[in-house]
TORVEX-811126 format. One record per atom (N, C-alpha, C): x, y, z; residue number from 1. Coordinates in nm, 2 decimals, decimal comma. Layout:
<atoms>
        X        Y        Z   senu
        X        Y        Z    NUM
...
</atoms>
This chain:
<atoms>
        X        Y        Z   senu
    -1,98     1,91     2,18      1
    -1,92     1,81     2,10      1
    -2,01     1,76     1,99      1
    -1,95     1,72     1,88      2
    -2,03     1,67     1,77      2
    -2,01     1,52     1,76      2
    -2,12     1,45     1,73      3
    -2,12     1,31     1,72      3
    -2,19     1,26     1,60      3
    -2,14     1,15     1,54      4
    -2,21     1,08     1,43      4
    -2,25     0,95     1,50      4
    -2,37     0,89     1,46      5
    -2,42     0,77     1,51      5
    -2,41     0,66     1,41      5
    -2,35     0,55     1,45      6
    -2,33     0,43     1,36      6
    -2,45     0,35     1,35      6
    -2,45     0,25     1,26      7
    -2,56     0,16     1,24      7
    -2,59     0,07     1,37      7
    -2,49     0,05     1,45      8
    -2,51    -0,02     1,58      8
    -2,51     0,07     1,70      8
    -2,55     0,20     1,67      9
    -2,57     0,30     1,78      9
    -2,45     0,33     1,86      9
    -2,34     0,34     1,80     10
    -2,22     0,39     1,86     10
    -2,20     0,53     1,83     10
    -2,17     0,62     1,93     11
    -2,15     0,76     1,90     11
    -2,00     0,78     1,87     11
    -1,97     0,85     1,76     12
    -1,84     0,88     1,72     12
    -1,82     1,03     1,72     12
    -1,72     1,07     1,81     13
    -1,69     1,22     1,82     13
    -1,61     1,26     1,70     13
    -1,64     1,38     1,64     14
    -1,56     1,43     1,53     14
    -1,55     1,58     1,55     14
    -1,44     1,63     1,49     15
    -1,41     1,77     1,49     15
    -1,40     1,82     1,34     15
    -1,44     1,94     1,31     16
    -1,45     1,99     1,17     16
    -1,40     2,13     1,17     16
    -1,33     2,16     1,05     17
    -1,28     2,29     1,03     17
    -1,27     2,32     0,88     17
    -1,29     2,44     0,84     18
    -1,27     2,48     0,70     18
    -1,39     2,45     0,61     18
    -1,37     2,49     0,48     19
    -1,47     2,48     0,38     19
    -1,41     2,43     0,25     19
    -1,49     2,38     0,16     20
    -1,44     2,33     0,04     20
    -1,46     2,18     0,02     20
    -1,38     2,12    -0,06     21
    -1,39     1,97    -0,08     21
    -1,36     1,90     0,05     21
    -1,43     1,80     0,09     22
    -1,41     1,74     0,22     22
    -1,29     1,64     0,22     22
    -1,23     1,64     0,33     23
    -1,12     1,55     0,37     23
    -1,16     1,48     0,50     23
    -1,15     1,35     0,51     24
    -1,18     1,28     0,64     24
    -1,05     1,21     0,68     24
    -1,00     1,24     0,80     25
    -0,88     1,19     0,85     25
    -0,91     1,07     0,95     25
    -0,84     0,96     0,93     26
    -0,87     0,84     1,00     26
    -0,74     0,80     1,08     26
    -0,75     0,79     1,21     27
    -0,62     0,78     1,29     27
    -0,57     0,64     1,30     27
    -0,45     0,62     1,36     28
    -0,39     0,50     1,38     28
    -0,43     0,44     1,52     28
    -0,38     0,32     1,55     29
    -0,42     0,25     1,67     29
    -0,37     0,33     1,79     29
    -0,24     0,37     1,79     30
    -0,19     0,44     1,91     30
    -0,22     0,59     1,91     30
    -0,29     0,64     1,81     31
    -0,33     0,78     1,81     31
    -0,48     0,80     1,83     31
    -0,53     0,92     1,80     32
    -0,67     0,94     1,80     32
    -0,70     1,06     1,71     32
    -0,82     1,12     1,72     33
    -0,85     1,23     1,63     33
    -0,75     1,35     1,65     33
    -0,69     1,36     1,77     34
    -0,60     1,47     1,79     34
    -0,47     1,46     1,72     34
    -0,44     1,34     1,67     35
    -0,31     1,31     1,60     35
    -0,30     1,38     1,47     35
    -0,42     1,43     1,42     36
    -0,42     1,50     1,29     36
    -0,41     1,65     1,30     36
    -0,38     1,70     1,41     37
    -0,38     1,85     1,43     37
    -0,29     1,92     1,33     37
    -0,17     1,88     1,30     38
    -0,09     1,95     1,20     38
    -0,16     1,96     1,06     38
    -0,23     1,85     1,03     39
    -0,30     1,85     0,90     39
    -0,43     1,92     0,90     39
    -0,50     1,92     1,02     40
    -0,63     2,00     1,03     40
    -0,60     2,15     1,01     40
    -0,49     2,19     1,07     41
    -0,45     2,33     1,06     41
    -0,41     2,37     0,92     41
    -0,34     2,29     0,86     42
    -0,29     2,32     0,72     42
    -0,40     2,31     0,62     42
    -0,46     2,19     0,61     43
    -0,56     2,17     0,50     43
    -0,69     2,24     0,53     43
    -0,72     2,27     0,66     44
    -0,84     2,35     0,69     44
    -0,84     2,49     0,63     44
    -0,73     2,53     0,58     45
    -0,72     2,66     0,51     45
    -0,79     2,66     0,38     45
    -0,81     2,54     0,32     46
    -0,86     2,53     0,18     46
    -0,95     2,41     0,16     46
    -0,97     2,33     0,26     47
    -1,06     2,21     0,25     47
    -1,15     2,21     0,37     47
    -1,26     2,13     0,36     48
    -1,35     2,10     0,47     48
    -1,29     1,98     0,54     48
    -1,23     1,99     0,65     49
    -1,15     1,88     0,72     49
    -1,23     1,83     0,84     49
    -1,23     1,69     0,84     50
    -1,30     1,62     0,95     50
    -1,21     1,52     1,01     50
    -1,19     1,52     1,14     51
    -1,11     1,41     1,21     51
    -1,20     1,36     1,32     51
    -1,21     1,22     1,32     52
    -1,30     1,16     1,42     52
    -1,23     1,06     1,50     52
    -1,28     1,03     1,62     53
    -1,22     0,93     1,71     53
    -1,29     0,80     1,69     53
    -1,22     0,70     1,66     54
    -1,28     0,57     1,63     54
    -1,35     0,51     1,75     54
    -1,44     0,41     1,73     55
    -1,50     0,35     1,84     55
    -1,39     0,30     1,94     55
    -1,42     0,31     2,07     56
    -1,32     0,27     2,17     56
    -1,22     0,38     2,21     56
    -1,23     0,49     2,14     57
    -1,14     0,61     2,17     57
    -1,23     0,72     2,22     57
    -1,22     0,75     2,35     58
    -1,30     0,86     2,40     58
    -1,26     1,00     2,34     58
    -1,35     1,09     2,32     59
    -1,49     1,09     2,37     59
    -1,59     1,02     2,28     59
    -1,55     0,94     2,19     60
    -1,64     0,84     2,12     60
    -1,68     0,74     2,22     60
    -1,78     0,66     2,19     61
    -1,83     0,55     2,28     61
    -1,73     0,44     2,28     61
    -1,73     0,37     2,39     62
    -1,65     0,25     2,41     62
    -1,74     0,13     2,42     62
    -1,78     0,06     2,32     63
    -1,87    -0,05     2,33     63
    -1,82    -0,16     2,42     63
    -1,91    -0,22     2,50     64
    -1,87    -0,32     2,59     64
    -1,85    -0,45     2,52     64
    -1,92    -0,47     2,41     65
    -1,91    -0,60     2,33     65
    -1,78    -0,61     2,26     65
    -1,70    -0,71     2,30     66
    -1,57    -0,73     2,24     66
    -1,57    -0,76     2,09     66
    -1,69    -0,81     2,05     67
    -1,70    -0,85     1,91     67
    -1,74    -0,73     1,82     67
    -1,75    -0,61     1,88     68
    -1,79    -0,50     1,80     68
    -1,67    -0,41     1,75     68
    -1,56    -0,47     1,74     69
    -1,44    -0,40     1,70     69
    -1,36    -0,46     1,58     69
    -1,43    -0,53     1,50     70
    -1,37    -0,59     1,38     70
    -1,34    -0,48     1,28     70
    -1,25    -0,52     1,18     71
    -1,22    -0,42     1,08     71
    -1,34    -0,38     0,99     71
    -1,44    -0,47     0,99     72
    -1,56    -0,43     0,92     72
    -1,64    -0,33     0,99     72
    -1,65    -0,34     1,13     73
    -1,72    -0,24     1,21     73
    -1,65    -0,10     1,19     73
    -1,52    -0,10     1,19     74
    -1,44     0,02     1,18     74
    -1,46     0,08     1,04     74
    -1,46     0,00     0,94     75
    -1,48     0,05     0,80     75
    -1,62     0,11     0,79     75
    -1,72     0,05     0,85     76
    -1,86     0,10     0,84     76
    -1,87     0,23     0,92     76
    -1,79     0,25     1,02     77
    -1,79     0,37     1,10     77
    -1,75     0,49     1,02     77
    -1,65     0,47     0,94     78
    -1,60     0,58     0,85     78
    -1,71     0,62     0,76     78
    -1,78     0,52     0,70     79
    -1,90     0,55     0,61     79
    -2,01     0,62     0,69     79
    -2,03     0,58     0,81     80
    -2,13     0,65     0,90     80
    -2,10     0,80     0,92     80
    -1,97     0,83     0,93     81
    -1,93     0,97     0,95     81
    -1,97     1,05     0,82     81
    -1,94     0,99     0,71     82
    -1,97     1,05     0,58     82
    -2,12     1,07     0,57     82
    -2,20     0,97     0,60     83
    -2,34     0,98     0,59     83
    -2,40     1,09     0,68     83
    -2,35     1,09     0,81     84
    -2,40     1,19     0,91     84
    -2,37     1,33     0,86     84
    -2,26     1,35     0,79     85
    -2,22     1,48     0,75     85
    -2,27     1,51     0,61     85
    -2,35     1,41     0,55     86
    -2,41     1,43     0,42     86
    -2,30     1,45     0,31     86
    -2,19     1,38     0,33     87
    -2,08     1,39     0,23     87
    -2,09     1,27     0,14     87
    -2,12     1,30     0,01     88
    -2,13     1,20    -0,09     88
    -1,99     1,13    -0,12     88
    -1,89     1,22    -0,13     89
    -1,76     1,17    -0,17     89
    -1,65     1,25    -0,10     89
    -1,55     1,19    -0,05     90
    -1,44     1,26     0,02     90
    -1,31     1,21    -0,01     90
    -1,21     1,29     0,01     91
    -1,07     1,25     0,02     91
    -1,05     1,18     0,15     91
    -1,00     1,06     0,16     92
    -0,97     0,99     0,28     92
    -0,82     0,98     0,31     92
    -0,78     1,02     0,43     93
    -0,64     1,02     0,46     93
    -0,63     0,94     0,59     93
    -0,55     0,83     0,59     94
    -0,54     0,74     0,70     94
    -0,40     0,70     0,73     94
    -0,37     0,68     0,86     95
    -0,24     0,63     0,90     95
    -0,26     0,50     0,97     95
    -0,18     0,40     0,92     96
    -0,17     0,27     0,98     96
    -0,31     0,20     0,99     96
    -0,37     0,18     1,10     97
    -0,51     0,13     1,12     97
    -0,60     0,21     1,03     97
    -0,58     0,34     1,03     98
    -0,66     0,43     0,95     98
    -0,64     0,41     0,80     98
    -0,52     0,39     0,76     99
    -0,49     0,36     0,62     99
    -0,56     0,23     0,57     99
    -0,55     0,13     0,66    100
    -0,62     0,00     0,63    100
    -0,77     0,03     0,61    100
    -0,83     0,11     0,70    101
    -0,97     0,14     0,70    101
    -1,01     0,22     0,57    101
    -0,93     0,32     0,53    102
    -0,95     0,39     0,41    102
    -0,96     0,30     0,29    102
    -0,86     0,21     0,28    103
    -0,86     0,11     0,17    103
    -0,99     0,02     0,18    103
    -1,03    -0,02     0,29    104
    -1,15    -0,10     0,30    104
    -1,28    -0,02     0,26    104
    -1,28     0,11     0,29    105
    -1,39     0,19     0,24    105
    -1,39     0,19     0,09    105
    -1,27     0,21     0,03    106
    -1,26     0,22    -0,12    106
    -1,30     0,08    -0,18    106
    -1,27    -0,03    -0,12    107
    -1,30    -0,16    -0,17    107
    -1,45    -0,18    -0,16    107
    -1,52    -0,14    -0,06    108
    -1,66    -0,17    -0,04    108
    -1,75    -0,06    -0,08    108
    -1,70     0,07    -0,09    109
    -1,79     0,18    -0,13    109
    -1,70     0,27    -0,22    109
    -1,66     0,22    -0,33    110
    -1,56     0,30    -0,41    110
    -1,62     0,44    -0,45    110
    -1,75     0,45    -0,47    111
    -1,81     0,58    -0,51    111
    -1,80     0,69    -0,40    111
    -1,77     0,65    -0,28    112
    -1,76     0,75    -0,17    112
    -1,62     0,81    -0,16    112
    -1,52     0,75    -0,23    113
    -1,38     0,79    -0,21    113
    -1,33     0,87    -0,33    113
    -1,31     0,99    -0,31    114
    -1,25     1,08    -0,42    114
    -1,10     1,04    -0,44    114
    -1,03     1,02    -0,33    115
    -0,89     0,98    -0,33    115
    -0,86     0,92    -0,19    115
    -0,74     0,86    -0,18    116
    -0,70     0,81    -0,05    116
    -0,55     0,82    -0,03    116
    -0,51     0,86     0,09    117
    -0,37     0,86     0,13    117
    -0,36     0,74     0,23    117
    -0,27     0,65     0,19    118
    -0,25     0,53     0,28    118
    -0,11     0,54     0,34    118
    -0,10     0,59     0,46    119
     0,03     0,61     0,52    119
     0,06     0,51     0,63    119
     0,18     0,46     0,63    120
     0,22     0,36     0,72    120
     0,12     0,24     0,73    120
     0,08     0,19     0,62    121
    -0,03     0,09     0,61    121
     0,04    -0,05     0,59    121
    -0,02    -0,15     0,65    122
     0,02    -0,29     0,62    122
     0,10    -0,36     0,73    122
     0,11    -0,31     0,85    123
     0,18    -0,39     0,95    123
     0,11    -0,52     0,97    123
     0,19    -0,63     0,97    124
     0,14    -0,76     0,99    124
     0,09    -0,82     0,86    124
     0,10    -0,75     0,75    125
     0,04    -0,81     0,62    125
     0,14    -0,91     0,55    125
     0,27    -0,89     0,57    126
     0,36    -0,98     0,51    126
     0,33    -1,12     0,56    126
     0,32    -1,22     0,47    127
     0,27    -1,35     0,50    127
     0,35    -1,41     0,62    127
     0,47    -1,39     0,62    128
     0,55    -1,46     0,73    128
     0,54    -1,39     0,86    128
     0,47    -1,27     0,86    129
     0,45    -1,20     0,99    129
     0,31    -1,20     1,04    129
     0,21    -1,24     0,96    130
     0,07    -1,22     1,00    130
     0,03    -1,29     1,13    130
     0,07    -1,42     1,14    131
     0,03    -1,49     1,26    131
     0,09    -1,43     1,38    131
     0,22    -1,39     1,38    132
     0,28    -1,33     1,49    132
     0,22    -1,20     1,53    132
     0,19    -1,12     1,42    133
     0,12    -0,99     1,45    133
    -0,01    -1,01     1,52    133
    -0,09    -1,10     1,47    134
    -0,22    -1,13     1,54    134
    -0,20    -1,18     1,68    134
    -0,10    -1,26     1,70    135
    -0,07    -1,31     1,84    135
    -0,02    -1,20     1,93    135
     0,06    -1,12     1,88    136
     0,11    -1,01     1,97    136
     0,01    -0,90     2,00    136
    -0,09    -0,88     1,90    137
    -0,20    -0,79     1,92    137
    -0,29    -0,84     2,03    137
    -0,31    -0,98     2,03    138
    -0,40    -1,04     2,13    138
    -0,33    -1,02     2,27    138
    -0,20    -1,04     2,27    139
    -0,13    -1,03     2,40    139
    -0,13    -0,88     2,45    139
    -0,12    -0,79     2,35    140
    -0,13    -0,65     2,39    140
    -0,26    -0,61     2,45    140
    -0,37    -0,67     2,40    141
    -0,50    -0,65     2,45    141
    -0,51    -0,69     2,60    141
    -0,45    -0,80     2,63    142
    -0,45    -0,84     2,77    142
    -0,37    -0,75     2,86    142
    -0,26    -0,70     2,80    143
    -0,17    -0,60     2,88    143
    -0,25    -0,47     2,90    143
    -0,32    -0,42     2,81    144
    -0,40    -0,30     2,83    144
    -0,50    -0,32     2,95    144
    -0,56    -0,44     2,96    145
    -0,65    -0,46     3,06    145
    -0,58    -0,48     3,20    145
    -0,47    -0,54     3,19    146
    -0,39    -0,57     3,32    146
    -0,31    -0,45     3,37    146
    -0,25    -0,37     3,28    147
    -0,15    -0,27     3,32    147
    -0,20    -0,13     3,30    147
    -0,30    -0,11     3,21    148
    -0,35     0,03     3,18    148
    -0,27     0,10     3,07    148
    -0,33     0,21     3,02    149
    -0,28     0,28     2,91    149
    -0,14     0,35     2,94    149
    -0,13     0,40     3,06    150
    -0,01     0,47     3,10    150
     0,11     0,38     3,08    150
     0,10     0,25     3,13    151
     0,22     0,16     3,12    151
     0,24     0,12     2,98    151
     0,14     0,10     2,90    152
     0,15     0,07     2,76    152
     0,22     0,18     2,68    152
     0,19     0,30     2,71    153
     0,25     0,42     2,65    153
     0,40     0,42     2,67    153
     0,45     0,36     2,78    154
     0,59     0,36     2,81    154
     0,66     0,24     2,74    154
     0,59     0,15     2,69    155
     0,65     0,03     2,62    155
     0,61     0,02     2,48    155
     0,49    -0,01     2,45    156
     0,44    -0,02     2,31    156
     0,46     0,11     2,24    156
     0,44     0,22     2,31    157
     0,46     0,35     2,25    157
     0,60     0,38     2,21    157
     0,70     0,30     2,26    158
     0,84     0,32     2,23    158
     0,89     0,20     2,15    158
     0,80     0,14     2,06    159
     0,84     0,04     1,97    159
     0,94     0,08     1,87    159
     1,01    -0,01     1,80    160
     1,12     0,03     1,71    160
     1,08     0,13     1,60    160
     0,96     0,12     1,55    161
     0,92     0,21     1,44    161
     0,88     0,35     1,49    161
     0,88     0,37     1,62    162
     0,84     0,50     1,68    162
     0,97     0,57     1,73    162
     1,08     0,50     1,74    163
     1,20     0,56     1,79    163
     1,25     0,67     1,71    163
     1,24     0,67     1,57    164
     1,28     0,78     1,49    164
     1,21     0,91     1,53    164
     1,08     0,90     1,57    165
     1,00     1,02     1,62    165
     1,07     1,07     1,74    165
     1,10     0,99     1,84    166
     1,16     1,03     1,96    166
     1,30     1,10     1,94    166
     1,37     1,04     1,85    167
     1,51     1,09     1,82    167
     1,50     1,23     1,76    167
     1,41     1,25     1,66    168
     1,42     1,38     1,59    168
     1,33     1,49     1,66    168
     1,23     1,45     1,74    169
     1,14     1,55     1,79    169
     1,09     1,50     1,93    169
     1,18     1,51     2,03    170
     1,14     1,47     2,17    170
     1,01     1,53     2,22    170
     0,99     1,66     2,19    171
     0,87     1,73     2,24    171
     0,74     1,67     2,17    171
     0,75     1,65     2,04    172
     0,64     1,59     1,97    172
     0,61     1,45     2,02    172
     0,72     1,38     2,04    173
     0,70     1,24     2,09    173
     0,64     1,24     2,23    173
     0,68     1,33     2,31    174
     0,62     1,34     2,45    174
     0,47     1,37     2,44    174
     0,43     1,45     2,35    175
     0,29     1,48     2,33    175
     0,21     1,36     2,28    175
     0,27     1,29     2,18    176
     0,21     1,16     2,14    176
     0,19     1,06     2,25    176
     0,30     1,05     2,33    177
     0,29     0,95     2,44    177
     0,19     0,99     2,55    177
     0,18     1,12     2,57    178
     0,08     1,16     2,67    178
    -0,06     1,13     2,62    178
    -0,09     1,15     2,49    179
    -0,22     1,12     2,44    179
    -0,25     0,97     2,44    179
    -0,15     0,89     2,41    180
    -0,17     0,74     2,42    180
    -0,20     0,70     2,56    180
    -0,13     0,76     2,66    181
    -0,15     0,73     2,80    181
    -0,29     0,76     2,84    181
    -0,36     0,85     2,77    182
    -0,50     0,90     2,81    182
    -0,60     0,81     2,75    182
    -0,57     0,71     2,66    183
    -0,67     0,63     2,60    183
    -0,74     0,54     2,69    183
    -0,87     0,51     2,66    184
    -0,94     0,42     2,74    184
    -0,88     0,28     2,73    184
    -0,85     0,22     2,84    185
    -0,78     0,09     2,83    185
    -0,87    -0,02     2,77    185
    -1,00    -0,02     2,81    186
    -1,09    -0,12     2,76    186
    -1,11    -0,10     2,61    186
    -1,12     0,02     2,56    187
    -1,14     0,05     2,42    187
    -1,01     0,00     2,34    187
    -0,89     0,04     2,39    188
    -0,77     0,00     2,33    188
    -0,75    -0,15     2,33    188
    -0,79    -0,22     2,44    189
    -0,78    -0,36     2,45    189
    -0,87    -0,43     2,34    189
    -0,99    -0,38     2,33    190
    -1,09    -0,44     2,24    190
    -1,04    -0,41     2,09    190
    -0,99    -0,30     2,07    191
    -0,94    -0,26     1,93    191
    -0,82    -0,35     1,90    191
    -0,73    -0,37     1,99    192
    -0,61    -0,45     1,97    192
    -0,65    -0,60     1,94    192
    -0,75    -0,64     2,02    193
    -0,80    -0,78     2,00    193
    -0,88    -0,80     1,87    193
    -0,97    -0,71     1,85    194
    -1,06    -0,73     1,73    194
    -1,01    -0,68     1,60    194
    -0,96    -0,55     1,60    195
    -0,91    -0,50     1,47    195
    -0,77    -0,55     1,44    195
    -0,68    -0,51     1,53    196
    -0,54    -0,55     1,51    196
    -0,52    -0,70     1,50    196
    -0,58    -0,77     1,60    197
    -0,56    -0,91     1,61    197
    -0,65    -1,00     1,52    197
    -0,73    -0,94     1,44    198
    -0,82    -1,02     1,36    198
    -0,83    -0,98     1,22    198
    -0,77    -0,86     1,18    199
    -0,78    -0,82     1,04    199
    -0,70    -0,91     0,95    199
    -0,76    -0,93     0,83    200
    -0,68    -1,01     0,73    200
    -0,56    -0,93     0,68    200
    -0,47    -1,00     0,62    201
    -0,36    -0,93     0,55    201
    -0,41    -0,86     0,43    201
    -0,34    -0,75     0,40    202
    -0,37    -0,67     0,28    202
    -0,36    -0,76     0,15    202
    -0,27    -0,86     0,16    203
    -0,25    -0,94     0,04    203
    -0,37    -1,03     0,02    203
    -0,46    -1,05     0,12    204
    -0,58    -1,13     0,10    204
    -0,68    -1,06     0,00    204
    -0,66    -0,93    -0,01    205
    -0,75    -0,85    -0,10    205
    -0,69    -0,82    -0,23    205
    -0,58    -0,89    -0,27    206
    -0,50    -0,84    -0,39    206
    -0,59    -0,83    -0,52    206
    -0,67    -0,93    -0,54    207
    -0,76    -0,92    -0,67    207
    -0,85    -0,81    -0,66    207
    -0,91    -0,78    -0,55    208
    -1,00    -0,67    -0,53    208
    -0,93    -0,53    -0,54    208
    -0,81    -0,52    -0,48    209
    -0,73    -0,40    -0,49    209
    -0,69    -0,37    -0,63    209
    -0,66    -0,47    -0,71    210
    -0,62    -0,45    -0,85    210
    -0,72    -0,39    -0,93    210
    -0,85    -0,41    -0,89    211
    -0,96    -0,35    -0,97    211
    -0,99    -0,20    -0,94    211
    -0,93    -0,15    -0,84    212
    -0,96    -0,01    -0,80    212
    -0,89     0,08    -0,89    212
    -0,95     0,19    -0,93    213
    -0,89     0,30    -1,00    213
    -0,89     0,43    -0,92    213
    -0,92     0,42    -0,79    214
    -0,92     0,53    -0,70    214
    -0,78     0,59    -0,69    214
    -0,77     0,72    -0,71    215
    -0,63     0,79    -0,69    215
    -0,58     0,76    -0,55    215
    -0,46     0,72    -0,54    216
    -0,40     0,69    -0,41    216
    -0,26     0,73    -0,40    216
    -0,23     0,78    -0,28    217
    -0,09     0,82    -0,25    217
    -0,05     0,73    -0,13    217
     0,06     0,65    -0,15    218
     0,11     0,57    -0,04    218
     0,23     0,63     0,02    218
     0,23     0,64     0,15    219
     0,34     0,71     0,22    219
     0,40     0,62     0,32    219
     0,53     0,61     0,33    220
     0,59     0,52     0,43    220
     0,73     0,57     0,47    220
     0,76     0,56     0,59    221
     0,89     0,59     0,64    221
     0,99     0,48     0,61    221
     1,12     0,52     0,58    222
     1,22     0,42     0,54    222
     1,27     0,34     0,66    222
     1,23     0,38     0,78    223
     1,26     0,31     0,90    223
     1,14     0,24     0,97    223
     1,04     0,23     0,89    224
     0,91     0,16     0,93    224
     0,91     0,02     0,86    224
     1,00    -0,07     0,91    225
     1,03    -0,19     0,83    225
     0,90    -0,27     0,80    225
     0,81    -0,28     0,89    226
     0,69    -0,37     0,87    226
     0,60    -0,32     0,76    226
     0,61    -0,19     0,73    227
     0,52    -0,13     0,63    227
     0,59    -0,11     0,49    227
     0,72    -0,13     0,48    228
     0,78    -0,10     0,35    228
     0,74    -0,20     0,24    228
     0,74    -0,33     0,27    229
     0,70    -0,43     0,17    229
     0,55    -0,41     0,13    229
     0,46    -0,40     0,23    230
     0,32    -0,38     0,20    230
     0,30    -0,25     0,12    230
     0,38    -0,15     0,14    231
     0,36    -0,03     0,06    231
     0,41    -0,05    -0,08    231
     0,51    -0,13    -0,10    232
     0,55    -0,16    -0,24    232
     0,44    -0,25    -0,31    232
     0,38    -0,34    -0,23    233
     0,27    -0,42    -0,28    233
     0,16    -0,33    -0,33    233
     0,12    -0,23    -0,24    234
     0,01    -0,14    -0,28    234
     0,04    -0,06    -0,40    234
     0,17    -0,01    -0,41    235
     0,21     0,06    -0,53    235
     0,20    -0,02    -0,66    235
     0,24    -0,15    -0,65    236
     0,23    -0,23    -0,76    236
     0,09    -0,27    -0,80    236
     0,00    -0,28    -0,70    237
    -0,13    -0,34    -0,72    237
    -0,24    -0,23    -0,75    237
    -0,22    -0,11    -0,69    238
    -0,32     0,00    -0,72    238
    -0,28     0,07    -0,85    238
    -0,37     0,07    -0,94    239
    -0,33     0,12    -1,08    239
    -0,31     0,27    -1,08    239
    -0,38     0,35    -0,99    240
    -0,37     0,49    -0,99    240
    -0,29     0,54    -0,86    240
    -0,18     0,48    -0,83    241
    -0,11     0,51    -0,71    241
     0,02     0,57    -0,73    241
     0,07     0,65    -0,63    242
     0,21     0,69    -0,63    242
     0,26     0,66    -0,49    242
     0,39     0,65    -0,48    243
     0,46     0,61    -0,36    243
     0,56     0,72    -0,32    243
     0,55     0,75    -0,19    244
     0,65     0,84    -0,13    244
     0,72     0,77    -0,01    244
     0,85     0,76    -0,01    245
     0,92     0,70     0,10    245
     1,00     0,82     0,17    245
     0,97     0,84     0,29    246
     1,03     0,95     0,37    246
     1,16     0,91     0,43    246
     1,27     0,98     0,41    247
     1,40     0,94     0,47    247
     1,40     0,96     0,62    247
     1,47     0,87     0,69    248
     1,49     0,88     0,83    248
     1,36     0,90     0,91    248
     1,26     0,82     0,86    249
     1,13     0,84     0,92    249
     1,07     0,70     0,96    249
     1,00     0,70     1,07    250
     0,94     0,58     1,12    250
     0,79     0,57     1,09    250
     0,71     0,52     1,18    251
     0,57     0,49     1,15    251
     0,48     0,61     1,15    251
     0,50     0,71     1,24    252
     0,41     0,82     1,26    252
     0,45     0,94     1,17    252
     0,44     0,91     1,04    253
     0,50     1,01     0,94    253
     0,43     1,14     0,94    253
     0,30     1,15     0,97    254
     0,23     1,28     0,97    254
     0,27     1,37     1,08    254
     0,32     1,31     1,19    255
     0,37     1,39     1,31    255
     0,52     1,40     1,31    255
     0,59     1,30     1,26    256
     0,73     1,31     1,25    256
     0,78     1,42     1,15    256
     0,72     1,41     1,04    257
     0,76     1,50     0,93    257
     0,63     1,58     0,88    257
     0,57     1,66     0,96    258
     0,44     1,73     0,92    258
     0,46     1,81     0,80    258
     0,57     1,89     0,78    259
     0,58     1,98     0,67    259
     0,60     1,90     0,54    259
     0,68     1,79     0,54    260
     0,70     1,71     0,42    260
     0,57     1,63     0,39    260
     0,51     1,58     0,49    261
     0,38     1,51     0,47    261
     0,28     1,60     0,41    261
     0,26     1,72     0,47    262
     0,16     1,81     0,41    262
     0,19     1,85     0,27    262
     0,32     1,87     0,24    263
     0,36     1,91     0,11    263
     0,32     1,80     0,01    263
     0,36     1,68     0,04    264
     0,33     1,57    -0,05    264
     0,18     1,54    -0,07    264
     0,11     1,55     0,04    265
    -0,04     1,53     0,03    265
    -0,10     1,64    -0,04    265
    -0,06     1,76    -0,01    266
    -0,12     1,88    -0,08    266
    -0,10     1,87    -0,23    266
     0,02     1,83    -0,27    267
     0,04     1,82    -0,42    267
    -0,05     1,71    -0,48    267
    -0,06     1,60    -0,40    268
    -0,15     1,49    -0,45    268
    -0,29     1,54    -0,46    268
    -0,34     1,60    -0,36    269
    -0,48     1,64    -0,37    269
    -0,51     1,74    -0,48    269
    -0,41     1,83    -0,50    270
    -0,43     1,93    -0,61    270
    -0,43     1,86    -0,74    270
    -0,35     1,76    -0,76    271
    -0,35     1,69    -0,89    271
    -0,47     1,61    -0,91    271
    -0,52     1,55    -0,80    272
    -0,65     1,47    -0,81    272
    -0,76     1,57    -0,85    272
    -0,77     1,68    -0,78    273
    -0,88     1,77    -0,81    273
    -0,87     1,83    -0,95    273
    -0,75     1,84    -1,00    274
    -0,73     1,89    -1,14    274
    -0,74     1,78    -1,25    274
    -0,77     1,65    -1,20    275
    -0,78     1,54    -1,30    275
    -0,65     1,50    -1,35    275
    -0,54     1,52    -1,28    276
    -0,41     1,49    -1,33    276
    -0,34     1,39    -1,24    276
    -0,42     1,29    -1,19    277
    -0,36     1,18    -1,12    277
    -0,42     1,05    -1,18    277
    -0,38     1,01    -1,30    278
    -0,44     0,90    -1,38    278
    -0,39     0,77    -1,33    278
    -0,45     0,66    -1,39    279
    -0,40     0,53    -1,37    279
    -0,27     0,52    -1,45    279
    -0,19     0,42    -1,41    280
    -0,06     0,41    -1,47    280
    -0,07     0,38    -1,62    280
     0,01     0,44    -1,70    281
     0,02     0,42    -1,84    281
     0,09     0,28    -1,86    281
     0,02     0,18    -1,93    282
     0,08     0,05    -1,94    282
     0,22     0,05    -2,01    282
     0,24     0,16    -2,09    283
     0,38     0,16    -2,15    283
     0,49     0,18    -2,06    283
     0,46     0,23    -1,93    284
     0,56     0,25    -1,83    284
     0,59     0,12    -1,75    284
     0,52     0,02    -1,78    285
     0,54    -0,11    -1,70    285
     0,64    -0,20    -1,79    285
     0,75    -0,23    -1,73    286
     0,85    -0,32    -1,80    286
     0,79    -0,46    -1,83    286
     0,82    -0,52    -1,94    287
     0,77    -0,65    -1,97    287
     0,83    -0,75    -1,88    287
     0,75    -0,85    -1,84    288
     0,80    -0,96    -1,76    288
     0,90    -1,05    -1,83    288
     1,01    -1,09    -1,76    289
     1,11    -1,17    -1,83    289
     1,11    -1,31    -1,77    289
</atoms>
């Protein structure tokens, strides 16, 4: 196994395939590095692809300190992977928690990000939902410790935004649920408490996001209600962004619709590498009335 070491001595497991421009995949809360297999197989044909398991997700370390799971720790972990692999700049592709992390890397280390794909990003960011999202994440943390990952996979893993995956691809959903059931309960509890239950709303970073010129592709399923409005916010605020809304799709867009996801991301990466993904032309913005 291959590991990167973070600044606080946490070992992060990663897998790598392919050659060429580097892509780093950053997984969601209910997934892990294995969640990117359809993308590792496709983009590994023409890119250097890296997928790593976040802290708290075996075979990466599971720190005992509950305070070691903030969004800042997770952001710095992504940079640590880049540093370990001696990657100066990479395309970052993240889903949900991973999308939030990719954006944080761009905000704090813009020179390290060639482009970013923000998929299913922004749960709990809508102002009217943030407090309840934090509260439910804290409660989920306790449930992980009390009931274990197997039980959580049967409930949280079947939340409303994941039902579209079950409906269209029962076998794929069963594989997703099996992997979720294998997660370390303490690591998931600490991540739910620290990252999910403590991260600021995306809207809190509006002024900083507006200054970014990093090429960005925003991807959201049209049945992923919590992420639709934040995705529109990101499209409006990121000057070099494009938005894809996938029909009849929920939260796990890269696994629900791997062919469509790969097609959209592949086109985006090709345009970025060709210098053909510019900031928005001001002439295309309607005047305010």
